[in-house]
Short mmCIF file of the C-alpha atoms (twelve columns), coordinates in Angstrom:
data_MODEL
# 
_entry.id   MODEL 
# 
loop_
_atom_site.group_PDB 
_atom_site.id 
_atom_site.type_symbol 
_atom_site.label_atom_id 
_atom_site.label_alt_id 
_atom_site.label_comp_id 
_atom_site.label_asym_id 
_atom_site.label_seq_id 
_atom_site.Cartn_x 
_atom_site.Cartn_y 
_atom_site.Cartn_z 
_atom_site.pdbx_PDB_model_num 
ATOM 1  C CA . MET A 1  -0.021  -0.159  0.013  1 
ATOM 2  C CA . SER A 2  1.361   3.484   -0.760 1 
ATOM 3  C CA . ASN A 3  0.783   6.781   0.791  1 
ATOM 4  C CA . THR A 4  -0.374  8.303   -2.379 1 
ATOM 5  C CA . ASN A 5  -4.064  9.669   -2.894 1 
ATOM 6  C CA . ASN A 6  -4.925  7.041   -5.163 1 
ATOM 7  C CA . ASP A 7  -8.758  6.250   -5.204 1 
ATOM 8  C CA . THR A 8  -7.979  2.386   -5.114 1 
ATOM 9  C CA . SER A 9  -6.312  2.387   -1.667 1 
ATOM 10 C CA . ASP A 10 -6.883  -0.421  0.791  1 
ATOM 11 C CA . ILE A 11 -8.154  2.454   3.464  1 
ATOM 12 C CA . LYS A 12 -10.633 3.693   0.766  1 
ATOM 13 C CA . LYS A 13 -11.903 0.294   -0.040 1 
ATOM 14 C CA . ALA A 14 -12.322 -0.757  3.538  1 
ATOM 15 C CA . ALA A 15 -14.016 2.847   4.486  1 
ATOM 16 C CA . GLU A 16 -16.405 2.090   1.414  1 
ATOM 17 C CA . GLN A 17 -17.367 -1.351  2.757  1 
ATOM 18 C CA . ALA A 18 -17.627 -0.424  6.357  1 
ATOM 19 C CA . ASP A 19 -20.957 -1.814  7.783  1 
ATOM 20 C CA . ASN A 20 -22.236 1.295   9.596  1 
ATOM 21 C CA . GLN A 21 -24.355 -0.792  12.070 1 
ATOM 22 C CA . GLN A 22 -21.577 -2.960  12.858 1 
ATOM 23 C CA . VAL A 23 -19.174 -0.112  13.646 1 
ATOM 24 C CA . GLU A 24 -21.755 1.673   15.913 1 
ATOM 25 C CA . LYS A 25 -22.473 -1.963  17.721 1 
ATOM 26 C CA . ASN A 26 -18.738 -2.426  18.298 1 
ATOM 27 C CA . LEU A 27 -18.301 0.854   19.731 1 
ATOM 28 C CA . ASN A 28 -21.274 0.583   22.156 1 
ATOM 29 C CA . ASP A 29 -20.275 -2.609  23.671 1 
ATOM 30 C CA . ASP A 30 -18.880 -2.401  26.838 1 
ATOM 31 C CA . LYS A 31 -15.575 -4.305  26.716 1 
ATOM 32 C CA . ASN A 32 -12.906 -4.229  29.555 1 
ATOM 33 C CA . VAL A 33 -10.004 -3.623  27.416 1 
ATOM 34 C CA . ASP A 34 -7.834  -2.973  30.402 1 
ATOM 35 C CA . ALA A 35 -8.193  -6.394  31.855 1 
ATOM 36 C CA . PRO A 36 -5.745  -9.099  30.652 1 
ATOM 37 C CA . GLU A 37 -7.011  -12.149 28.816 1 
ATOM 38 C CA . LYS A 38 -7.413  -15.588 30.175 1 
ATOM 39 C CA . LEU A 39 -4.500  -17.639 29.072 1 
ATOM 40 C CA . SER A 40 -4.795  -21.412 28.516 1 
ATOM 41 C CA . GLU A 41 -2.675  -23.675 30.461 1 
ATOM 42 C CA . GLU A 42 -0.550  -24.319 27.043 1 
ATOM 43 C CA . GLU A 43 -0.523  -20.281 26.603 1 
ATOM 44 C CA . GLN A 44 0.991   -19.564 29.940 1 
ATOM 45 C CA . THR A 45 4.769   -19.608 29.879 1 
ATOM 46 C CA . SER A 46 7.290   -17.781 32.046 1 
ATOM 47 C CA . PHE A 47 9.356   -15.240 30.600 1 
ATOM 48 C CA . ILE A 48 12.574  -16.680 31.971 1 
ATOM 49 C CA . ASP A 49 13.619  -20.044 31.946 1 
ATOM 50 C CA . GLU A 50 14.305  -21.016 35.589 1 
ATOM 51 C CA . GLU A 51 17.137  -23.215 34.615 1 
ATOM 52 C CA . LEU A 52 19.030  -20.246 33.292 1 
ATOM 53 C CA . ARG A 53 18.563  -17.675 36.075 1 
ATOM 54 C CA . THR A 54 21.628  -16.480 37.599 1 
ATOM 55 C CA . ASP A 55 19.877  -14.505 40.390 1 
ATOM 56 C CA . LYS A 56 19.032  -17.124 42.728 1 
# 
């Protein structure tokens, strides 16, 4: 995608195809965006490998 004023830009296409009712619904939904998502056990990983730590 270029930054020119081309009428066939991806942004213009997306704006033309936007569903106004869906956009309004998404904006009105009470979503708690500050809360972290719950991760599955598989997704929960430590940031530091305990075996490699040198600060113990």
